[in-house]
N, C-alpha and C positions, 0 to 999 in steps of 0.2 A: 592331469589333463582337465581342463575346465568343462563343466557340463553345460550344453546349450540350454538357455533359459526356456526355449519352447518345449523342451522335453520334460520339464519339471511339473509335478502335480501340485498346483498352487491354489490357495483360496482366492476368491474374488473380493476385492477391497474397494469400496466407494471412497472412503476417507472423509466422510462428512460428519460434522459435529452439529448436533441439535441440542440447544439449550446446554451446552458444555458437556453432554454425555457422549463418550467416544465408543464407537463400535470397531473393535480391532480383532484381527485374527489372533487366536489364543497362543499360537506357536509360530516360530520362524521369524524371518526378517523380510521376506519378499512375497508379494501377492500380485495377482493380475488385476487390471482395471479395464475400462471400456476402450482405452487407446493403447495399452501396453502393460506396463508393470508399475508397481508402487512400493516405496519404502517409507517407514514411519518411525523407526528408532532414531534417537538423536545422533549417534555416531554414524549411521548410514546416511542420514540427511546431510551431515557436514561432509562426509566422505564424498558423496555425489556432487554436492554443490562446489567443493573446492577442487575437484578434478576437472582440469580444463578440456579434457577430451569429451566431457558432457556439455554440450552447447545449450544455450537458452532456447526454449521452445516457444517463447512468447510470440515470435513472428510467424510461427506455424500453426498457431491455434485456429485461426480462421480456416485454413486448409483442412485441418483435422475435423472441423465442424461441417465440412462439405462445401465450402465457398470455392467457386471456380473462376470468379471474375478476375481476370489477369491484372487489370488496372488496379483494382483494390488490393490484390496480393502484392503487387509490386510496391505499393505505397507502404506496406507494413514491413517490407524486407530490409529497409535501410533505417535503422533506429538504434540509438545507444542501448536501449533496453534489450535488444536481441543481437547486437553486433558481437563479433568474436575476433580473436587473434589480434593482429597488428592494428586493425581498424579500431577495435574496442579499446586497446591499450592507448592508442593516440588520442581518442576522444576523451577518455577518462583523465588522461594526463593534462589535457588542455583545460578541461572544465572543472576538475576537482577543486581548485582554489576558489572558484565562484560559489561552490556549495559548502564552504567551510563553516564550522561552528560560529565563527565570527559573523558571517553573513546572516546566520539565523538570529544571533544575539541582537543585532541592530534592529530586528523586527519585533522583539518581545513587547515593547511598549504599545506598538500598534496592535498586536494580538490582543492585549488586554483591553484596549479600546473597543475592538471589534466585538469581543465576547460580552463586554459590559453593555454595549449598545443593544445587542441581541436580547440579553436578559432583561433590560429596561422595558422592552416591548411587552413582556409577559409577567413582570414582577408583581404588578398590582392584583392580577387575577389569581395568582397562586396555582395556575395550571397551564399546561402547554402540551403540544405534540412535540416532544424533544427532537424527533428525527427531522420534522419539517421546519420547525421554528428556529432550531439552534444548529443542528448538524449540517443540514442542506446549505444554508447561506454562510456558515463560518469560514471555509477555506478560500472562497473566491476572492474577497477583498485582500486577503494576505498574498495570494498568488499575483494579483494585479499590482499590489504594492511592491512585491518582490521584482516583478518584470519592469515596473515603471509605467504601467497603464493607468490612465487617469480615472477618477472616481465615476465620472459619467459613463464609463464603459463597463462598469461592474456587471450590470444586468446582461450586457452583450456577452461577456465572458461566461457568465453563468449558463446562458443558453448554449453557447459553443461547447462548454464542458459537458453538459448533459447530453448533447447530441453526439459528440465524439466518443463518450463513454459507452454509447450503445454498441460499440465494437465488442463489449463483453457480455452482451445480452444473448439469451438462448435463441432469439429470433433474429440474429444479426443479418441473416441472408436476406430478410425482408426490409432491412434498413440501410442497405449499402448506398443508395442514392442520397439519402439524408446525411449519412456519415461523410461521404466524399464531398457533398456540397458544403458542409460545415468546415471540413478540412480546408477547402479552397478559400472560404471566407476568412478563416483564421490565418491561413498562410499569407493572404494579401494584406491583412491588417499587420501581421508581424513584419512583413517586408517594409512597410511604411514606417513602422516604429524603429526598425533597424537603421533605416536611412536617417531618421531624425537623431538617433543616438550617436551615429557616426559623426554627425556634424556637431552635436552638442551632448557630450556624455553626461550622465547623471550618476547618482549614488544608488545604482540598482543592478540587478543580476544581468540584464541584457547588456548594459555598458561593460560590466566585468567580463562577460563572454566575448564581446567584441574586442576588448583589450587583451584577452588571454593570448599569450604568445610563448612559445618555447623554441629556441634556436631558429627563429624566423618563421615558424609554422603558426598559422592562424586558422580559425574556423572560417569556412566559406559561408556565404549568405544562406545557401541551402542547408548547411549544417546548423546554422543559428536557428533557422526556421524549425528544423527538426528537434532542436533542444527545447524550444518553447512548447512545441507539441508534447514532448516527453514530460515536461513539468506539469502540464495540465492533466495528462493521462495518469501520471504517477503520483501527483500530489493533491488531487481533489477527492475522488471517491474513497481513496484509502483513508484519508483523514476523517471525512464524514462518517464512514462506517466504524472506524476505530473509536471515535468519540461516542457514538451511539452504543456500541458493545460495552464500552467502559461504564457508562452511566447506567445501562441496564444491569450490569454486574454489581455496581455500588448500590442499586436499589435492593438488591438481594442481601447486601451487607451494610445495613444503615449505620452500624456502629463505626465502621471504617470511613464512611462518608462524613460523619461528624468528626472523626479524628482528623481527616484531611482538612476540614474547615478550620480546626483549631491549630493544626501543625502543618502549614503549607510547605514547609521544608521537606515534607515527605513526598512531594510531587514527583521528583525524579524516580524514586523507587516505586511509587504507585503506578506510574506510567509503564515501567518495565513489567511489573506484575500483572497489570491489566493486559498487556500485549502477550505475555506468557500464557495467562490463564484463559483468555478469551480474545485471541488475535483476530482482527478482521481479515487479514491475509492468511487464509488457511492452508495454502499450499502453493507450490510452484512446479515447473516442469522442465525437463531437459530431454535432449535426444542424443544418442551416440553418434559422434562425428566419424568415429572409426569403430572397428571391432574392439570391444572392451571386456577384459576379464576382471571381475570384482567378486571376491569371496568364493573363488573357484567356480563361478558361473560366467558363461560367455554370453555377452549381449551383442548381437551383430549391429553393424552400422545402420543407423536409422531407427534403432529402438527407442521408443518413447518411455520416459520414466517420470512418474509423478512423485513428488516429495511432500509428504504430509507434515506440514510445519506445526499445525495444531497438536498433532499427536506427539511429535518430537519434543514439543514444549511441556508435555506431561510425562516424559520418560522417567520412570522411577529410578533408573540407573544414574541419572544425572541430577534430578531435582528432588530435594527433600520434601516429603508431604506434597507432591505435585497436585493432588486434588483439593488442596486447601488454598483459598484465596486470602492472602495476608500481605498488606502493603508495608508492614514494619519489618519484614524479614527477607534477607537475600537467600533465595532458595538454592543457589548454586554459584560456583565460581565461573561457570560457563554462561555465556549470554543467551537470552531468549532468541529464537530464530525467526521471528515474524519479519524482521528486516532482511532475512536471507543470510548467506554466507558466501565466501569466495569472491571471484572478480565481479560478480553481478550484485554484490551487496548494495542495498538501497542507497543510491547517490544522495537522496534527499532526506536521509534519516535525521540529520541535525535539525532541519526545519520541522519535520514531523514530530520529533520529541519536544521541541520548543513549543509547538502549537498545543500539544496535549498538556505539557507541564504548566503552561499559562492558563489554559482553560479550566482544568479539573478543580484545582483548589479555589479558584474564583467562583465557579459554579457551586462548589460545596458550601461556600460561605453565603452566597446569595440565594441559594435554593435549599434551605435547611429542611430536614424531615421529608426529604424527597421519597416518593413512593410511586410505583407503577399504578395507574388508574385505568384499568381495562385491559383488553387483549393486545399484546404486542404482535404486530404483523412483520414477519421477516421477509426480506427481499428474496426474489427467486434465486436459485443457485446461479452464480456467475463463475467466470473462470477464476477460482480461488478467492475472490473477494466477496465478503458477505457482511450484512448488518441489518439493523431494523429499518423497515420502511415506515412504520407507524409506531411511536413509543409514547403513548399518553401518560403524563405524569402529573402529580400534584405535589405542592410544597407550601411551606409557610410563606404567605405573601408579604411583600413590602420590603425585603432586604435589598 
């Protein structure tokens, strides 16, 4: 008979990584956290994430943080990031082709152009705040190009992205009006763009989503608007933070930065190792949709479960020498978990991988002898996403 989780004597686990140092309970596989429970071993992370009875908690985070505004909560309830069951299966089936590796491949030349333009602005000085000069502006032009939004709207999208992403801030309760106002502006813009693409399709994601059809089923206008919002929420801050985390990590390993500049073919492995060793998405969350027995422990309906991805990516049972950063070695036959696992595996992973694979070797070549020049300021804890807010660097100028 399974033991109720509430009756167990468990340690308390925050699951936070500070400068890559992990603080884990020394024994066991389960701990308590401020909302419920947490797991951090690789096999438990995969077991929870692949069990369809554990539903995504992304839509419930505002409620857990004390938000009671019904209009705001209702807006978060219908989203591919938190949808489950037949609704989620239908949405993924319709949109998956538009997020294929082929779609990401066609953007690679544009990615190189964007990162080169950003480096051009600081190349002569040999110094930059990498977080604000490179990371912050990098993903927005790519998202706009992906969606088919014109260049003159890049700054508009940048503002919208920053405002919408306040949903992950610790003081979200004070920013509800700003977030909803921005969502309304973005929705209105998106509906106009949808109308344009229906009349004149282009080679972009929005046209692909409009054309997506299976057995006569298509996305509604509301669903198309939701997908654009999901692309901005899921594809902006994650890329910014992961690029910043990666460069901060390479600054600690200058020999591997030089190696990447000389051997750009290492980029795919370098990206996976950066995400394993210092992933910007440090965790995710699920809640029990029914009573669930796992490892002889009973978790009642509604139980909140945090999954420590950072910790799972350092599991000694899965990865060889997990505390060593090495872009030349494949540490395991199992994948790193920063993109998640199971039915909510990151839909935009091909795009994110391509963005990092194009940026890192180019940066290594054009920013040789990169070093951190001053104190790095880390962003306040957000819901699982983390990275540098200020990352002052120096490098040999002129490349």
